[in-house]
C-alpha positions in Angstrom: -12.7 65.9 -47.5 -15.7 68.1 -46.7 -18.1 65.1 -47.0 -15.9 63.2 -44.5 -15.9 66.1 -42.2 -19.7 66.5 -42.3 -20.1 62.7 -41.8 -17.8 62.7 -38.8 -19.7 65.6 -37.3 -23.1 63.9 -37.9 -21.8 60.6 -36.3 -20.6 62.5 -33.3 -23.8 64.4 -32.8 -25.7 61.2 -33.0 -23.3 59.6 -30.3 -23.9 62.5 -28.1 -27.6 61.9 -28.1 -27.4 58.1 -27.6 -24.4 58.1 -25.2 -25.1 55.9 -22.2 -26.5 57.7 -19.2 -28.7 56.4 -16.5 -32.3 57.7 -16.4 -33.3 60.1 -13.5 -36.7 61.2 -12.5 -38.0 64.3 -10.7 -41.3 65.8 -9.6 -42.8 69.1 -10.8 -44.7 71.5 -8.5 -46.7 74.4 -10.0 -49.0 75.1 -7.0 -52.2 75.2 -8.9 -55.4 76.2 -7.0 -58.7 75.0 -8.5 -62.0 76.4 -7.1 -62.4 73.4 -4.8 -59.2 74.0 -3.0 -57.5 76.7 -0.9 -54.0 78.2 -0.7 -53.5 76.2 2.5 -54.4 73.0 0.8 -52.1 73.5 -2.0 -49.1 74.5 0.0 -49.6 71.6 2.3 -50.1 69.1 -0.4 -47.0 70.1 -2.4 -44.9 70.1 0.6 -46.0 66.5 1.5 -45.5 65.5 -2.2 -41.8 66.7 -1.9 -41.3 64.7 1.3 -42.8 61.6 -0.5 -40.6 62.2 -3.5 -37.5 61.8 -1.3 -38.9 58.7 0.4 -39.8 57.1 -2.9 -36.3 57.7 -4.4 -36.9 60.5 -6.8 -33.8 62.4 -7.8 -35.1 66.0 -7.6 -38.1 68.3 -7.0 -38.6 71.1 -9.4 -40.4 74.1 -8.1 -42.3 76.5 -10.5 -42.7 80.3 -10.0 -45.8 82.2 -11.0 -47.9 85.1 -9.5 -51.5 86.3 -9.5 -52.6 83.2 -11.4 -54.8 80.4 -10.1 -52.9 77.8 -12.1 -49.7 78.7 -10.2 -49.1 81.0 -7.2 -45.7 80.3 -5.8 -44.2 83.8 -6.3 -40.7 83.0 -5.1 -39.5 79.5 -5.3 -36.7 80.2 -2.9 -39.2 80.1 0.0 -40.5 76.6 -0.9 -37.0 75.4 -1.6 -35.9 76.5 1.9 -38.7 74.6 3.5 -38.1 71.5 1.6 -34.3 71.7 2.2 -34.9 71.8 5.9 -37.2 68.8 5.9 -35.2 66.5 3.7 -31.7 65.0 3.5 -31.1 63.6 0.0 -33.2 64.9 -2.7 -32.0 67.7 -4.9 -34.2 70.8 -5.3 -34.4 73.0 -8.3 -36.1 76.3 -9.3 -38.2 75.8 -12.4 -37.8 78.6 -12.9 -36.5 81.8 -11.2 -38.1 84.6 -13.4 -35.0 86.6 -13.5 -36.4 90.1 -14.6 -38.8 90.0 -11.6 -36.1 89.6 -8.9 -33.6 91.8 -7.2 -30.1 90.2 -8.1 -28.5 90.9 -4.7 -31.5 89.2 -2.9 -31.2 86.3 -5.3 -27.5 85.8 -4.8 -27.9 85.9 -1.0 -31.1 83.8 -0.7 -30.1 81.1 -3.2 -26.7 80.8 -1.4 -28.5 80.5 1.9 -30.7 77.7 0.7 -27.7 75.9 -0.9 -26.0 75.9 2.6 -29.1 74.9 4.3 -29.6 72.0 1.9 -25.9 71.0 2.2 -25.3 71.6 -1.5 -28.5 70.2 -3.0 -29.9 73.3 -4.8 -30.0 73.7 -8.6 -30.9 77.0 -10.2 -33.3 76.9 -13.0 -33.6 80.3 -14.8 -36.0 81.8 -17.3 -37.2 85.2 -18.6 -40.8 84.9 -17.7 -43.4 85.3 -20.3 -46.6 86.4 -18.7 -47.2 90.2 -19.2 -49.8 90.1 -16.4 -47.1 89.0 -14.0 -44.7 91.7 -15.1 -47.5 94.3 -14.6 -48.2 93.1 -11.1 -44.6 93.6 -10.2 -44.5 97.0 -12.0 -41.8 95.8 -14.5 -42.0 96.9 -18.1 -42.4 93.8 -20.2 -40.4 95.5 -23.0 -37.4 95.6 -20.6 -37.6 91.7 -20.2 -34.6 90.8 -22.3 -32.3 93.4 -20.9 -33.4 92.8 -17.3 -33.0 89.1 -17.7 -29.4 89.2 -18.9 -28.4 91.8 -16.4 -29.8 89.9 -13.4 -28.1 86.8 -14.4 -24.7 88.5 -15.0 -25.0 90.3 -11.6 -25.8 87.1 -9.7 -22.9 85.2 -11.3 -20.5 88.0 -10.8 -21.3 88.2 -7.1 -20.9 84.5 -6.6 -17.7 84.4 -8.6 -16.1 87.4 -6.9 -17.6 87.2 -3.4 -18.3 90.9 -3.6 -21.6 92.8 -4.1 -20.2 95.5 -6.4 -22.0 95.7 -9.8 -22.7 98.3 -12.3 -25.5 97.9 -14.9 -28.3 99.7 -16.5 -31.0 98.8 -13.8 -28.8 98.0 -10.8 -25.8 99.6 -9.2 -24.4 98.1 -6.0 -21.8 99.4 -3.7 -18.8 97.1 -2.9 -19.2 94.9 0.1 -18.6 91.2 1.1 -21.3 88.9 -0.2 -22.5 86.6 2.5 -23.1 83.7 2.4 -21.5 82.2 -0.6 -23.0 79.0 -2.2 -21.7 75.8 -0.7 -21.4 74.3 -4.2 -18.3 75.5 -5.9 -17.8 77.4 -8.0 -21.5 78.2 -8.1 -24.9 76.6 -8.2 -25.5 74.2 -11.1 -27.7 76.2 -13.5 -30.3 75.2 -16.0 -31.9 77.2 -18.7 -35.7 76.4 -19.3 -36.5 76.1 -23.0 -39.9 75.8 -24.6 -40.1 76.6 -28.3 -37.3 79.0 -28.8 -34.1 78.0 -30.6 -32.5 81.2 -29.3 -32.6 80.0 -25.8 -30.9 76.7 -26.9 -28.1 78.7 -28.6 -27.7 81.0 -25.5 -27.3 77.9 -23.2 -25.0 76.1 -25.5 -22.7 79.1 -25.9 -22.2 79.0 -22.0 -22.4 75.2 -21.8 -25.4 75.4 -19.4 -27.7 72.3 -19.4 -31.2 72.8 -20.4 -34.7 71.8 -19.2 -37.3 71.5 -21.9 -40.9 72.3 -21.4 -43.7 69.7 -22.0 -45.1 70.9 -25.3 -42.3 70.3 -28.0 -42.7 67.1 -30.0 -40.2 64.3 -29.9 -38.5 65.2 -33.2 -38.3 68.8 -32.1 -36.6 67.8 -28.8 -34.0 65.8 -30.7 -33.4 68.7 -33.1 -32.9 71.0 -30.1 -30.3 68.6 -28.6 -28.6 68.4 -32.0 -28.6 72.2 -32.2 -27.1 72.4 -28.7 -24.3 70.0 -29.5 -23.5 71.8 -32.7 -23.3 75.2 -31.1 -21.3 74.1 -28.2 -18.9 72.3 -30.5 -18.5 75.5 -32.7 -17.9 77.5 -29.4 -14.9 75.3 -28.8 -15.9 73.3 -25.6 -14.4 69.8 -25.2 -16.5 67.1 -26.6 -16.5 65.0 -23.4 -18.0 68.1 -21.6 -20.6 68.6 -24.3 -21.6 64.9 -24.1 -22.0 65.1 -20.3 -24.0 68.4 -20.5 -26.4 67.0 -23.2 -26.9 63.9 -21.1 -28.0 66.2 -18.3 -30.9 67.5 -20.2 -34.3 67.2 -18.5 -37.8 67.4 -19.9 -41.1 68.0 -18.3 -43.8 65.5 -18.9 -47.3 65.1 -17.5 -47.4 61.7 -15.7 -50.0 59.5 -14.0 -49.8 55.9 -13.1 -52.7 53.7 -12.0 -53.4 50.0 -11.7 -54.8 50.0 -15.3 -54.5 52.3 -18.3 -58.2 52.9 -18.4 -58.2 54.0 -14.7 -55.2 56.3 -15.3 -56.8 58.0 -18.2 -60.0 58.5 -16.4 -58.4 59.9 -13.3 -56.1 62.4 -15.0 -58.8 63.9 -17.2 -60.3 66.5 -14.9 -57.2 68.1 -13.5 -55.4 68.2 -16.8 -58.4 69.8 -18.6 -58.8 72.3 -15.8 -55.2 73.5 -16.3 -55.3 73.5 -20.0 -58.7 75.4 -20.1 -57.6 78.0 -17.6 -54.3 78.6 -19.3 -54.5 81.4 -21.8 -50.9 80.9 -23.0 -50.9 77.2 -24.0 -48.8 78.1 -27.1 -45.9 79.0 -24.8 -45.6 75.3 -24.0 -45.8 74.1 -27.5 -49.5 73.1 -27.5 -52.2 74.4 -29.8 -53.3 77.9 -29.0 -57.0 77.0 -29.3 -58.9 74.8 -26.9 -58.5 71.0 -27.5 -60.2 68.0 -26.2 -58.6 65.5 -23.8 -57.7 63.0 -26.5 -55.6 65.7 -28.3 -53.3 65.8 -25.2 -53.3 62.1 -24.8 -52.1 61.7 -28.4 -49.7 64.6 -28.3 -46.8 62.7 -26.7 -46.4 65.0 -23.7 -48.5 62.8 -21.5 -47.3 59.6 -20.0 -50.5 58.1 -18.6 -51.3 54.4 -18.1 -50.6 51.3 -16.1 -47.0 50.7 -14.9 -46.3 48.4 -17.9 -47.5 51.0 -20.5 -45.6 53.8 -18.8 -42.4 51.8 -18.8 -42.7 51.1 -22.6 -43.8 54.7 -23.3 -40.7 56.0 -21.6 -38.4 53.5 -23.3 -39.6 54.7 -26.7 -39.5 58.3 -25.7 -36.0 58.1 -24.5 -34.7 56.2 -27.5 -36.5 58.7 -29.9 -35.4 61.9 -28.2 -32.2 61.1 -26.4 -33.6 62.5 -23.2 -32.5 60.5 -20.1 -34.2 62.7 -17.3 -37.9 63.2 -16.8 -39.5 65.8 -14.6 -42.8 64.1 -13.8 -45.9 66.3 -13.4 -48.2 64.1 -11.3 -50.2 67.0 -9.9 -51.2 69.0 -12.9 -54.4 71.0 -12.3 -54.6 70.2 -8.7 -55.1 66.5 -9.0 -56.6 64.8 -5.8 -53.7 64.4 -3.2 -54.4 60.7 -2.6 -54.3 60.0 -6.3 -51.0 62.0 -6.8 -49.3 60.1 -4.0 -50.6 56.7 -5.2 -49.4 57.5 -8.7 -45.9 58.5 -7.4 -45.8 55.3 -5.4 -46.6 53.1 -8.4 -44.0 55.0 -10.4 -41.4 54.5 -7.9 -42.1 50.8 -7.2 -43.0 49.6 -10.7 -41.7 52.0 -13.2 -38.4 53.5 -12.0 -36.6 50.1 -11.2 -37.2 49.0 -14.7 -35.6 52.1 -16.2 -33.0 53.5 -13.8 -30.3 50.9 -14.7 -31.0 51.2 -18.5 -28.9 53.6 -20.6 -30.1 55.3 -23.7 -28.1 52.9 -25.8 -29.9 50.0 -24.1 -33.2 51.5 -24.7 -32.4 52.2 -28.4 -31.4 48.6 -29.0 -34.7 47.4 -27.3 -36.9 49.6 -29.4 -35.1 48.6 -32.7 -35.5 45.0 -31.7 
C-alpha cells in the first residue's frame, strides 16, 4: 500500500514537470555600466531594448534592481516599469526583483498599483530579500534585519492590497488607517513571483503560498528539476489542488544568458567580452550558483547557463534544456555586461525570427519525445 502511494506520488510529480505548456520568452535588464559607457547610454539602451522586445513578440521584460554597483544601478524598478508601461501596449513587465527590505511598504503598494493601472494590468511583481551587504549599508538598513524586514514588507503590501486600507502594525512599520489609492487593476492583486537562486528554503516558502518562482541562472539542470519536484511536493502537502499546482509549476521562469548570431563561432566570440566583464566585476558569483573563484570563458560556456550559438544550435539547446528541466519559460539575458547595443538588438531579432517560432508551439511533452527520439 505504501509502495503504491509513493509510486503514485512520483508519477504525479513527473507529470507536473512534463505537463504540456507552451514556451514563453522574456528579456532581462540589469543596467550594467562598463567603463566605456555612461548612465545615459545604459538607460537609453535598455529602454530601446524593451520597446524592441514588444515589437519582436517577447512575452515579458524583467527589470533588475541594484544600487551603487557598476554591474547594475537601477535602484527602483518601478521607475523603469512606469516608463516602459507608458510606451508599450502588449508586453508584460516584471520586477526582478523588488528588494523588499530596502523599500517602504506603503510606497510600494501605491507605486506598484499605479504602474499596474498605467500598463492596463500588465505588471508582475517579482520579489526577493536582497543579498548585497553594501546595498543594505548604502540604504542604512541593518543586514541582520533582512529576514524580518522582508517578511514584514511583503505582509504589509499584500494586506493593504487585500483590504484597500493603509492600516498596518508591525515591528518596523506602523501606519494609520486610510484608504489606499490606487488599488491594483489586476484582481485580487498583482501576480507575484519569488526569485530563487540556490536556497531550498525559498522554494518551500513559495510553495507554501503557491506563488510561482523565477530561478536564477546558476543552478544546474538537475538542480532545477529537483527544485520543481520539491515545489510540487511541498504544495501538495500544503493541500493545494493538483490542477493549480500543475499550472503554477508550468509558470516557472529561469534566467539564461543568451546570444544568437549567424554562426556559433561568431556568437561565442561576440559574447565573450561582456560576459567576462560582468563575471569578473561581480564579487558574489556564488549567489548565482557559479564558482566563487574566477573562471575562464569556457567554464561558463560549458556550465549550461549560457545559450550561445547559431539559431539552429540555440533551438536544439533550448529543446534539450526544457526536456531535462521541465522549464517552459526563459528570461533571456542578451545584454549581460553591457554588450554592444547593435549586437543585442540583432541577437534579439534573430531569436525572435528564427528561434521562437520553432519553440513557441511545442509543449514540454513534445520536446521530451523529440529528445528521447
